[in-house]
C-alpha positions as CSV (number, residue, x, y, z in Angstrom):
1,M,-119.1,-69.7,8.8
2,D,-122.8,-70.4,9.4
3,D,-122.6,-73.0,12.2
4,K,-122.5,-72.0,15.8
5,E,-121.4,-73.9,18.9
6,F,-123.4,-73.4,22.1
7,I,-122.0,-73.6,25.6
8,P,-124.9,-74.0,28.1
9,P,-125.2,-71.5,31.1
10,G,-123.2,-72.6,34.1
11,K,-121.4,-75.3,32.1
12,R,-117.7,-76.1,32.8
13,I,-116.2,-77.5,29.6
14,E,-112.8,-78.4,28.3
15,L,-111.9,-77.0,24.8
16,D,-109.0,-76.8,22.5
17,H,-110.0,-75.8,18.9
18,I,-113.3,-74.8,17.4
19,D,-113.7,-73.8,13.8
20,N,-117.2,-72.2,14.3
21,N,-118.6,-69.2,16.1
22,V,-119.4,-69.8,19.7
23,E,-122.2,-68.6,21.9
24,V,-121.5,-68.9,25.6
25,G,-124.2,-69.0,28.2
26,D,-124.2,-67.0,31.4
27,G,-121.9,-68.4,34.1
28,A,-120.1,-70.9,31.9
29,T,-116.4,-71.7,32.2
30,L,-114.2,-72.6,29.3
31,V,-111.1,-74.7,30.3
32,A,-108.1,-75.1,27.9
33,K,-107.1,-78.7,27.3
34,D,-103.6,-77.9,26.3
35,E,-103.1,-74.4,27.9
36,E,-104.9,-72.6,24.9
37,I,-108.3,-72.4,23.4
38,Y,-108.5,-71.4,19.7
39,I,-111.8,-70.2,18.3
40,A,-111.7,-69.6,14.6
41,G,-114.8,-67.3,14.8
42,T,-116.7,-64.9,17.0
43,I,-117.5,-65.5,20.7
44,T,-120.8,-64.0,21.9
45,S,-122.5,-64.0,25.2
46,K,-125.5,-62.4,26.8
47,G,-124.1,-62.7,30.3
48,S,-120.8,-63.3,32.0
49,F,-118.3,-66.2,31.5
50,S,-114.7,-67.1,32.3
51,V,-111.8,-68.8,30.6
52,V,-109.1,-70.9,32.3
53,G,-106.0,-70.8,30.1
54,N,-105.0,-68.8,27.1
55,L,-107.7,-67.8,24.6
56,T,-107.4,-66.8,20.9
57,A,-110.4,-65.7,18.9
58,I,-111.5,-63.7,15.9
59,S,-113.7,-61.4,17.9
60,I,-115.6,-61.3,21.2
61,R,-119.0,-59.7,22.1
62,C,-120.3,-59.9,25.6
63,K,-123.6,-58.1,26.2
64,R,-124.7,-57.1,29.7
65,G,-121.9,-59.2,31.2
66,S,-118.2,-59.6,32.0
67,L,-115.3,-61.8,30.9
68,T,-112.5,-63.2,33.0
69,V,-109.4,-64.8,31.3
70,E,-106.9,-66.7,33.5
71,G,-104.2,-66.4,30.9
72,D,-103.4,-64.5,27.8
73,L,-106.1,-63.1,25.5
74,S,-105.5,-62.6,21.8
75,V,-108.3,-61.4,19.5
76,K,-107.7,-60.6,15.8
77,K,-110.5,-58.1,15.2
78,H,-112.3,-56.6,18.1
79,I,-113.4,-57.0,21.7
80,R,-116.7,-55.5,23.0
81,I,-117.5,-56.1,26.7
82,D,-120.4,-54.2,28.4
83,K,-119.2,-54.6,32.0
84,R,-115.8,-55.9,33.0
85,L,-112.8,-57.5,31.3
86,S,-110.1,-59.1,33.5
87,V,-107.1,-60.7,31.9
88,E,-104.5,-62.3,34.1
89,G,-101.9,-62.5,31.3
90,A,-101.3,-60.4,28.2
91,L,-104.0,-58.8,26.1
92,L,-103.6,-58.3,22.3
93,S,-106.4,-56.9,20.0
94,P,-106.7,-54.1,17.5
95,E,-109.9,-52.7,19.0
96,I,-111.0,-53.0,22.6
97,A,-114.2,-51.5,24.0
98,V,-115.2,-52.1,27.7
99,G,-118.1,-50.3,29.3
100,G,-117.0,-50.7,32.9
101,V,-113.5,-51.9,34.0
102,L,-110.6,-53.2,32.1
103,E,-107.9,-55.0,34.1
104,V,-104.7,-56.5,32.6
105,E,-102.0,-58.2,34.7
106,G,-99.6,-58.5,31.7
107,D,-98.8,-56.4,28.7
108,L,-101.5,-54.6,26.7
109,Q,-101.2,-54.0,23.0
110,S,-103.9,-52.4,20.8
111,D,-104.7,-49.8,18.2
112,E,-107.8,-48.4,19.9
113,I,-108.9,-48.8,23.5
114,K,-112.1,-47.4,24.9
115,V,-113.1,-47.9,28.6
116,G,-116.1,-46.3,30.2
117,G,-114.9,-46.6,33.8
118,T,-111.4,-47.7,34.9
119,L,-108.3,-49.0,33.1
120,K,-105.6,-50.7,35.1
121,V,-102.6,-52.4,33.6
122,E,-99.7,-54.0,35.5
123,G,-97.5,-54.5,32.5
124,N,-96.5,-52.4,29.5
125,V,-98.9,-50.7,27.2
126,A,-98.5,-50.0,23.4
127,A,-101.5,-48.3,21.7
128,E,-102.5,-45.7,19.2
129,T,-105.4,-44.2,21.2
130,V,-106.7,-44.7,24.7
131,Q,-110.0,-43.2,25.9
132,V,-111.1,-43.7,29.5
133,G,-114.1,-42.1,31.2
134,G,-112.9,-42.5,34.8
135,T,-109.4,-43.4,36.0
136,M,-106.3,-45.0,34.3
137,K,-103.3,-46.6,36.0
138,I,-100.4,-48.1,34.1
139,E,-97.6,-49.7,36.2
140,G,-95.3,-50.5,33.4
141,D,-93.9,-48.5,30.5
142,C,-96.2,-47.0,27.9
143,N,-95.9,-45.9,24.3
144,I,-99.2,-44.3,23.3
145,G,-100.2,-41.9,20.6
146,A,-103.1,-40.2,22.3
147,I,-104.7,-40.5,25.8
148,S,-108.0,-38.9,26.8
149,V,-109.1,-39.5,30.4
150,G,-112.1,-37.8,32.2
151,G,-110.8,-38.3,35.7
152,T,-107.3,-39.2,36.9
153,V,-104.2,-40.8,35.3
154,K,-101.2,-42.4,37.0
155,L,-98.3,-43.6,34.9
156,E,-95.7,-45.4,37.0
157,G,-93.2,-46.4,34.3
158,Q,-91.3,-44.7,31.4
159,A,-93.8,-42.9,29.2
160,D,-93.6,-41.9,25.5
161,I,-96.9,-40.1,24.7
162,E,-97.8,-37.8,21.9
163,N,-101.0,-36.3,23.3
164,L,-102.2,-36.5,26.9
165,R,-105.6,-35.0,27.9
166,V,-106.8,-35.4,31.5
167,G,-109.8,-33.8,33.1
168,G,-108.6,-34.1,36.7
169,T,-105.1,-35.1,37.9
170,A,-102.2,-36.6,36.0
171,K,-99.3,-38.2,38.0
172,V,-96.4,-39.5,35.9
173,E,-93.0,-41.1,36.7
174,S,-90.9,-40.0,33.8
175,G,-90.8,-39.8,30.0
176,K,-91.4,-37.7,26.9
177,F,-94.6,-35.9,26.1
178,L,-95.4,-33.9,23.0
179,E,-98.6,-32.2,24.1
180,V,-100.3,-32.3,27.6
181,K,-103.5,-30.7,28.7
182,V,-104.7,-31.2,32.3
183,G,-107.7,-29.6,34.0
184,G,-106.4,-30.0,37.5
185,T,-102.9,-31.0,38.7
186,F,-99.9,-32.4,36.8
187,Q,-97.1,-34.0,38.8
188,A,-93.9,-35.7,37.6
189,E,-91.8,-37.7,40.1
190,G,-88.9,-38.3,37.7
191,E,-87.3,-36.5,34.7
192,V,-89.7,-35.3,32.0
193,D,-89.3,-33.8,28.6
194,I,-92.5,-31.9,27.5
195,D,-93.0,-29.9,24.3
196,T,-96.3,-28.2,25.2
197,I,-98.3,-28.3,28.5
198,D,-101.5,-26.5,29.5
199,V,-102.7,-27.0,33.1
200,G,-105.7,-25.4,34.8
201,G,-104.4,-25.9,38.3
202,T,-100.9,-26.8,39.5
203,I,-97.7,-28.3,38.0
204,K,-95.2,-30.0,40.4
205,L,-91.9,-31.3,39.1
206,E,-89.8,-33.4,41.5
207,E,-86.7,-34.0,39.3
208,S,-85.0,-32.1,36.5
209,A,-87.3,-31.2,33.7
210,K,-87.3,-29.7,30.2
211,I,-90.5,-27.9,29.0
212,A,-90.6,-26.0,25.7
213,N,-94.0,-24.2,26.3
214,A,-96.2,-24.2,29.5
215,N,-99.3,-22.4,30.5
216,V,-100.5,-22.8,34.1
217,G,-103.6,-21.3,35.6
218,G,-102.5,-21.8,39.2
219,S,-99.1,-22.5,40.6
220,F,-95.9,-24.1,39.4
221,K,-93.2,-25.9,41.4
222,A,-89.9,-27.5,40.3
223,E,-87.6,-29.1,42.9
224,E,-84.6,-29.6,40.6
225,E,-82.9,-27.8,37.7
226,F,-85.5,-26.6,35.2
227,E,-85.2,-25.7,31.5
228,F,-88.0,-24.0,29.7
229,G,-88.9,-22.3,26.4
230,S,-92.0,-20.2,27.3
231,L,-93.6,-20.4,30.7
232,T,-96.8,-18.6,31.7
233,V,-98.2,-19.0,35.2
234,G,-101.2,-17.1,36.6
235,G,-100.3,-17.6,40.3
236,T,-97.0,-18.5,41.8
237,I,-93.8,-20.1,40.5
238,K,-91.3,-21.7,42.9
239,I,-88.1,-23.3,41.5
240,E,-85.8,-24.8,44.1
241,A,-82.7,-24.9,41.8
242,K,-81.2,-23.2,38.8
243,A,-83.6,-22.2,36.0
244,T,-82.8,-21.4,32.4
245,G,-85.2,-20.4,29.7
246,K,-86.5,-18.0,27.1
247,N,-89.8,-16.3,28.1
248,L,-91.3,-16.3,31.6
249,S,-94.5,-14.6,32.7
250,V,-95.9,-14.7,36.3
251,G,-99.1,-13.1,37.4
252,G,-98.3,-13.4,41.1
253,T,-95.0,-14.3,42.8
254,L,-91.7,-15.8,41.4
255,I,-89.4,-17.6,43.9
256,I,-86.0,-19.0,42.7
257,D,-83.6,-20.6,45.1
258,D,-80.7,-20.2,42.7
259,D,-79.7,-18.2,39.6
260,I,-82.2,-17.7,36.8
261,T,-81.4,-16.8,33.2
262,T,-84.0,-15.8,30.6
263,E,-83.1,-15.1,26.9
264,G,-86.4,-13.3,26.1
265,R,-88.9,-11.6,28.3
266,L,-89.3,-12.0,32.1
267,T,-92.5,-10.4,33.4
268,V,-93.6,-10.6,37.0
269,G,-96.9,-9.0,38.1
270,G,-96.2,-9.3,41.8
271,S,-93.0,-10.0,43.7
272,C,-89.8,-11.7,42.6
273,I,-87.6,-13.4,45.3
274,I,-84.3,-14.8,43.9
275,D,-81.6,-16.4,46.1
276,G,-79.0,-15.7,43.4
277,N,-78.6,-13.6,40.3
278,L,-81.1,-12.7,37.6
279,Y,-79.8,-12.6,34.1
280,G,-82.3,-11.5,31.4
281,N,-82.9,-9.8,28.2
282,E,-86.1,-7.8,29.0
283,I,-87.1,-7.7,32.6
284,T,-90.3,-6.1,33.9
285,I,-91.2,-6.3,37.7
286,G,-94.6,-5.1,38.9
287,N,-94.1,-4.9,42.6
288,E,-90.9,-6.1,44.3
289,I,-87.6,-7.9,43.5
290,R,-85.0,-9.3,45.9
291,A,-81.9,-10.8,44.4
292,S,-78.1,-10.7,44.6
293,R,-77.9,-8.8,41.3
294,I,-79.9,-8.1,38.2
295,Q,-78.3,-7.9,34.8
296,G,-80.0,-7.5,31.4
297,N,-80.6,-5.4,28.4
298,Y,-83.9,-3.8,29.7
299,F,-85.2,-3.4,33.2
300,K,-88.4,-1.7,34.4
301,I,-89.9,-1.7,37.9
302,G,-93.5,-0.7,38.4
303,R,-95.1,2.2,40.4
304,R,-94.2,2.0,44.1
305,G,-92.0,-1.0,43.3
306,L,-88.9,-2.1,45.3
307,A,-85.6,-3.4,44.1
308,T,-83.1,-4.3,46.9
309,C,-80.1,-5.2,44.7
310,P,-77.9,-3.6,42.1
311,V,-79.4,-3.3,38.6
312,I,-77.1,-3.4,35.5
313,A,-78.9,-2.9,32.2
314,D,-78.6,-1.0,28.9
315,K,-82.1,0.6,29.4
316,I,-83.4,1.2,33.0
317,I,-86.8,2.7,33.9
318,I,-87.7,3.3,37.5
319,S,-91.4,4.1,37.7
320,E,-93.0,6.7,39.9
321,K,-92.6,6.3,43.7
322,A,-90.4,3.2,43.3
323,T,-87.4,2.5,45.5
324,V,-84.2,0.9,44.1
325,D,-80.6,0.1,45.0
326,D,-77.6,1.0,42.7
327,L,-78.3,1.5,39.0
328,I,-75.7,1.0,36.2
329,G,-76.8,1.4,32.6
330,K,-76.5,3.2,29.3
331,D,-79.9,4.9,29.4
332,I,-81.5,5.5,32.8
333,T,-84.9,7.1,33.6
334,I,-85.9,7.8,37.2
335,E,-89.5,9.0,37.4
336,E,-91.3,11.3,39.8
337,K,-90.8,10.6,43.6
338,A,-88.7,7.5,42.9
339,R,-85.7,6.8,45.1
340,A,-82.3,5.4,44.2
341,K,-78.9,5.0,45.8
342,N,-76.0,5.4,43.4
343,V,-76.7,6.0,39.7
344,Y,-74.1,5.4,37.0
345,G,-75.2,5.9,33.4
346,E,-74.2,7.2,30.0
347,V,-77.5,9.1,29.7
348,I,-79.5,9.8,32.9
349,Y,-82.9,11.5,33.2
350,I,-84.2,12.3,36.7
351,E,-87.8,13.6,37.1
352,T,-89.1,16.1,39.7
353,D,-89.2,15.0,43.4
354,A,-87.0,12.0,42.7
355,R,-84.4,11.4,45.4
356,I,-80.8,10.1,44.8
357,S,-79.1,9.3,48.1
358,G,-75.6,8.4,46.6
359,E,-73.4,9.3,43.7
360,I,-74.4,10.3,40.2
361,H,-71.9,9.6,37.4
362,Y,-72.7,10.2,33.8
363,V,-70.7,9.8,30.6
364,E,-72.7,11.8,27.9
365,E,-75.8,13.5,29.3
366,L,-77.6,14.3,32.5
367,D,-81.1,15.9,32.6
368,V,-82.4,16.8,36.1
369,E,-85.9,18.3,36.5
370,T,-86.6,21.1,39.0
371,G,-87.5,19.7,42.4
372,A,-85.3,16.6,42.2
373,N,-83.3,15.9,45.3
374,L,-79.6,15.0,44.8
375,S,-77.5,14.4,47.9
376,K,-74.2,14.8,46.0
377,E,-73.0,16.9,43.1
378,P,-73.2,14.8,39.8
379,K,-69.9,14.0,38.1
380,K,-69.2,13.6,34.4
381,V,-66.8,10.7,33.8
382,K,-65.1,9.1,30.8
383,K,-66.4,5.6,31.6
384,L,-68.7,3.8,34.0
385,P,-67.5,1.7,36.9
386,S,-67.4,-2.1,36.3
387,F,-69.5,-4.4,38.4
């Protein structure tokens, strides 16, 4: 195809079908005779032009300019626009590259989308990869393989995304995500199912959520029931409903407004405040824990720690100078200068200067170091009380 049609700058012309390549002058307007213009070649322009009606072409290249289409735009190979592309209908092309802004009022479908500035779509989006240097907003549903955005992302419909990487803030409505990495804040307003998420700042979940693995540098908040696999948070976790998961590690404070169950390890560097029961396998508290009851296989509280509720566990370690409530377990160690109320265990070891203000019942063995303060005479029993 060697011939080329030329549309003069500023010209308004009616078209229907052209079998050649077309060069469009700056400021020209192409008007569809019968609702659609079909160009069986490449459209090029060294400025900006507009189309009234639907447009179909093999490819489009617009240097140093913009393109506005008042209808649908379908391109079989690729679209390259230096500044702005605005489509009032649907946009379909395997490859789309826009230097500035891409706006689509209808649906958007492509294999590869690259936008230097802003991407805004009012309809649904289906794509393999989307790269945006600034901000991205999708008002409809989206099914995308990989998204990479330097600034902010807002997904207002149902999302199905394999890989989401955002430098700033990501705000989503609902959906499924395989891998998420956000530099700032991740917020979900509806139900989400996430396999892996890594957030430098904050996670906020407003509806019930399921996350297999999460790593959060700052804080984490869930307002409804939350299910997790492995959750690591550097700062604070607050869950306003029941929580169930495997491994949980908190550098600062853990706050739960209901029961929490962990199948693996629960580690809290600071304080733990639970308005319910804590059920866990391996529980380690650095500073303080307040709950209705703690029950697990292993429990340890750190030096000068505080536990204000009964602890039931196979293995219990109360570190030096810690203060705890009642203890019930198979193997209990109370270190120097620690304090406890009632202690019921199969095997109990009490170090020097420890203080027990209530009963001591043991089944097999009791070892009390010199200097320990016992308010009542220990009793050997056949079995421990049930709680």
